Backbone as a ProteinNet text record, in pm:
[ID]
protein_1_A
[PRIMARY]
MLKKYGLIYGVMRDKKTFLNATFKVEKNPTYTGNHCLARVHRVLNTTYPLGTTEQEMIEQYHNSVVLEKDLNGNKVLAGDIHRVVEVSFYEDWIADNDLRITHD
[TERTIARY]
1344.3	1225.9	1239.6	1292.1	1307	1405.6	1505.9	1601.2	1530.4	1439.7	1363.5	1289.2	1214.6	1135.4	1223.9	1337.5	1430.9	1479.6	1505.9	1549.1	1437.5	1316.4	1203.8	1183.7	1179.7	1157.8	1273.8	1394.8	1510.4	1497.8	1450.8	1432.6	1319.1	1212.3	1096.3	1125.3	1226	1256.5	1318.2	1388.1	1446.7	1337.2	1284.4	1170.1	1179.7	1110.5	1095.9	954.7	941.1	807.6	774.2	647.3	599.7	452.3	396.6	253.8	181.8	74.9	-7.3	-137.3	-164.5	-278.3	-384.3	-508.6	-621.6	-689.9	-712.5	-778.9	-921.9	-1015.4	-1152.6	-1156.7	-1195.1	-1188	-1322.3	-1336.9	-1450.7	-1397.4	-1472.8	-1429.5	-1422.1	-1314	-1296.8	-1398.1	-1484.7	-1588.4	-1534.7	-1410.5	-1353.7	-1294.9	-1285	-1227.3	-1333.3	-1302.9	-1399.5	-1358.2	-1242.9	-1195.4	-1269.7	-1231.4	-1297.9	-1198	-1091.6	-993.2	-1061.7	-1019.3	-1084.4	-1074.3	-973.6	-962.8	-1074.6	-1139.1	-1247.2	-1367	-1370.9	-1484	-1459.9	-1339.4	-1310.9	-1346.3	-1375.3	-1410.4	-1308	-1220.9	-1114.6	-985.6	-875.3	-742.4	-670.5	-637.6	-585.2	-433.8	-377.2	-237.8	-135.8	-150.5	-47	45.2	174.7	268.8	350.8	381.7	458.6	554.8	667.1	760.6	695.9	743.3	694.6	719.8	629.2	643.8	576.8	525.3	455	319.9	288.7	161.5	48.7	-73.7	-190.3	-193.6	-162	-161.7	-55	61.8	167.7	124.8	55	5.2	-90.3	-181.7	-279.9	-209	-113.4	-41	38.5	105.7	183	91	-26.3	-120.9	-171.3	-211.7	-262.4	-157.5	-29.5	77.6	135.8	82.9	134.2	82.7	169.9	138.9	58.4	-56.6	-139.9	-105	-96.3	-59	47.2	154	255.7	197.6	119.7	55.8	-80.4	-182.3	-314.5	-328.1	-447.6	-467.6	-431.5	-439	-404.6	-259.2	-182.5	-42.1	-18.1	-119.3	-105.8	-75.1	1.1	27.5	-94.8	-139.1	-256.4	-211	-246	-213.9	-336.2	-312.7	-424.5	-515.1	-457.1	-535.4	-625.1	-593.4	-680.3	-807.3	-794.8	-906.8	-986.2	-915.2	-978.8	-962.7	-1054.2	-1038.8	-1042	-947.8	-944.8	-1047.6	-1135.6	-1239.8	-1193.9	-1123.3	-1084.2	-960.2	-874.9	-755.4	-756.6	-733.7	-711.1	-578	-499.6	-368.7	-328.4	-235.5	-183.7	-38.4	33.2	172.6	176.8	252.2	262.9	411	441.7	581.1	594.2	718	751.7	893	926.2	1059.6	1165.2	1275.6	1381.1	1437.3	1440.1	1497.7	1393	1270.7	1164.8	1178.8	1177.3	1203.9	1078	959.6	835.7	819.8	866	856.8	987.3	980.9	1103.5	1145.4	1057.7	1098.1	1162.4	1234.6	1296.3	1239.3
-3734.3	-3650.6	-3531.7	-3554.7	-3446.7	-3340.8	-3382.3	-3285.4	-3184.8	-3234.3	-3144.4	-3040.2	-3086.1	-2993.5	-2900.2	-2951.7	-2866.6	-2751.2	-2778.5	-2672.8	-2571.5	-2622.1	-2531	-2441.3	-2500.6	-2420.7	-2326.5	-2368.2	-2280.2	-2154.4	-2168.1	-2052.9	-1964.9	-2027.3	-1951.1	-1869.6	-1907.9	-1831.5	-1696.5	-1686	-1558.9	-1477.3	-1380.1	-1305.8	-1158	-1078.5	-935.3	-913	-830.7	-797.6	-654.4	-628.7	-497.5	-485.8	-367.8	-345.7	-352	-427.5	-440.3	-365.1	-261	-173.8	-179	-160.7	-146.7	-15.2	66.5	195.5	188	229	249.8	396.1	420.1	555.5	596.3	727.2	781.8	887.6	914.9	1012.3	1151	1219.4	1356.5	1442.8	1515.7	1593	1701.8	1743.1	1846.8	1789.3	1654.6	1592.5	1583.9	1641.3	1643.9	1554.7	1489.3	1402.7	1270.1	1186.2	1056.8	941.2	953.1	845.9	722.3	603	479.1	460.3	517.7	506.9	580.5	674.1	749.3	659.7	540	449.3	345.2	336.8	233.5	280.5	184.2	214.3	160.6	72.7	17.7	7.6	41.2	25.2	-76.7	-192.9	-306	-319.1	-388.7	-434.3	-323.8	-214.7	-112.1	-142.4	-142.5	-185.1	-68.7	-77	26	-40.8	24.4	-31.8	-38.5	-131.3	-139.6	-7.1	32.1	156.9	275.2	258.5	366.2	387.6	511.7	539.8	547.4	538.9	546.3	679.4	788.3	920.2	928.7	870.7	869.5	788.9	676.4	596.1	677.3	747.8	829.1	938.2	1006.8	1114.2	1060	946.4	887.4	843.3	788	748.1	870.8	974.6	1095.6	1160.3	1146.3	1209.2	1119.1	997.1	908.9	954.9	948.1	996.8	891.9	931.7	844.4	865.5	990.8	1026.1	1135.1	1115.6	1220.8	1343.1	1318.8	1429.4	1383.7	1461	1432.5	1504.6	1510.7	1574.8	1722.7	1784.7	1926.9	1949.4	1840.3	1852.8	1861.8	1836.9	1844.8	1708.3	1708.8	1586.1	1555.1	1429.9	1389	1298.6	1334.2	1255.5	1176.6	1070.4	990.9	1077.2	1172.7	1262.8	1356	1379.7	1460.3	1382.8	1250.6	1165.7	1113.3	1074.9	1009.2	1084.2	1056.2	1089.1	956.9	935.4	812.1	823.1	724	719.7	634	524.8	429.2	354.7	316.4	237.6	113.8	-1.7	-122.4	-181.2	-229.6	-283.1	-393.2	-476.1	-584.6	-608.7	-672.7	-705.9	-830.1	-822.9	-931.9	-961.5	-1066.1	-1098.8	-1158.1	-1155.5	-1211	-1267.9	-1365.7	-1424.9	-1316.9	-1329.4	-1228.4	-1205.7	-1309	-1294.6	-1257.2	-1230.1	-1188.2	-1038.2	-995.6	-855.7	-771.4	-826.7	-751	-633.9	-643.6	-534.9	-457.8	-331.1	-256.5	-163.4	-133.3	-44.8	-125.5	-56.5	-123.7	-72.4
389.9	387.8	484.1	602.8	699.4	651.2	575.3	522	432.4	349.5	261.7	342.8	442.4	523.3	604.3	649.3	721.9	635.6	508.8	418.1	395.8	379	357.2	478.3	595.7	716.3	742.9	707.7	725.1	641.7	519.7	431.1	482.8	530	574.2	700.3	778.8	898.9	866.7	755	714.4	648.4	720.2	666.5	700.5	618.8	642.5	694.9	795.2	845.8	806	786.9	744.1	781.2	764.3	786.3	652.6	647.1	528.4	556.5	482.7	511.9	402.6	444.7	354	387.3	285.3	304.1	253.8	337.5	291.9	248.8	123.9	68.3	8.4	-7.7	-81.4	-176.2	-278.7	-378.3	-314.9	-342.5	-295.5	-370	-297.7	-365.1	-458.3	-439.4	-526	-654.7	-663.3	-782.3	-891.8	-1008.2	-1118.5	-1235.5	-1223.4	-1331.2	-1334.4	-1427.8	-1440.1	-1438.4	-1361.1	-1350.1	-1290.9	-1333.8	-1288.2	-1137.6	-1073.1	-927.1	-854	-920.1	-856.1	-826.2	-886.9	-866.3	-757.9	-701.3	-601.4	-460.8	-374.2	-235.8	-136.8	-183.3	-99.4	-180.1	-114.8	-173.9	-86.6	-146.1	-71.1	-82.1	15.9	13.4	-10	62.4	59.7	176.7	154	257	309.6	439.5	508.8	605.1	635.9	733.9	872.2	953.8	1091.7	1162.5	1248.1	1322.1	1255	1135.8	1067	1135.9	1168.9	1235.3	1132.3	1181.5	1093.6	1017.9	1087.8	1023.9	914.8	939	837.2	714.6	738.1	625.7	539.9	604.7	531.5	452	514.9	446.3	327.5	346.5	236.3	122.5	158.2	54.2	-21.5	49.6	-15.5	-105.4	-69.6	-148.7	-257	-271.8	-377	-513.4	-612.6	-746.5	-822.6	-875.2	-957.5	-1104.4	-1145.1	-1282.9	-1279.8	-1354.9	-1365.5	-1435.6	-1542.3	-1615.3	-1662.8	-1629.9	-1684.9	-1819	-1873.1	-2004.2	-2004.3	-1885.2	-1874.2	-1833.9	-1821.1	-1783.5	-1634.2	-1552.3	-1406.8	-1346.9	-1236.4	-1162.6	-1077.2	-1076.5	-998.3	-884.5	-762.1	-644	-598.6	-523.2	-470.7	-382.9	-311.6	-226.9	-305.7	-432.8	-518.1	-551.9	-561	-602.5	-482.8	-376	-262.5	-131.9	-41.2	99.8	174.5	265.1	343.3	455.3	462.5	564.7	682.7	652.3	755.5	709.4	804.5	774.7	864.1	804.4	883.9	839.4	934.7	899.3	995.8	950.8	1032.8	995.9	1087.6	1061.5	974.1	867.8	772.3	751.8	678.2	650.3	511	464	334.1	344.7	262.9	266	244.1	314.4	311	171.1	88	-46	-151.4	-110.7	-203.3	-227.4	-351.6	-385.1	-404.2	-377.1	-401.4	-306.2	-182.4	-86.7	-94.6	-130.8	-158	-45.6	50.3	159	270.4	360.5	475.4	603.2
[MASK]
++++++++++++++++++++++++++++++++++++++++++++++++++++++++++++++++++++++++++++++++++++++++++++++++++++++++

């Protein structure tokens, strides 16, 4: 029985750490579109490498692409739709062999 748990704990020790952020957002008053993201008030589980500052998180979020082309052929960024009001984040981890977190 202990061998089983030893294997489990051995795997769990190999982990990647990162920052898990939640953004409290409001609709950008200049945005006139009707994308479904315009109705949300929180954006959850956005991940960043350790050492990323709050300002860098906000800038990266604002510059993330929501739509490559809208109906008018324009690229839509998250910053076009939202303004970040508040950021909360904490250090999180995931197993080293898990591929869901792609940044280093």
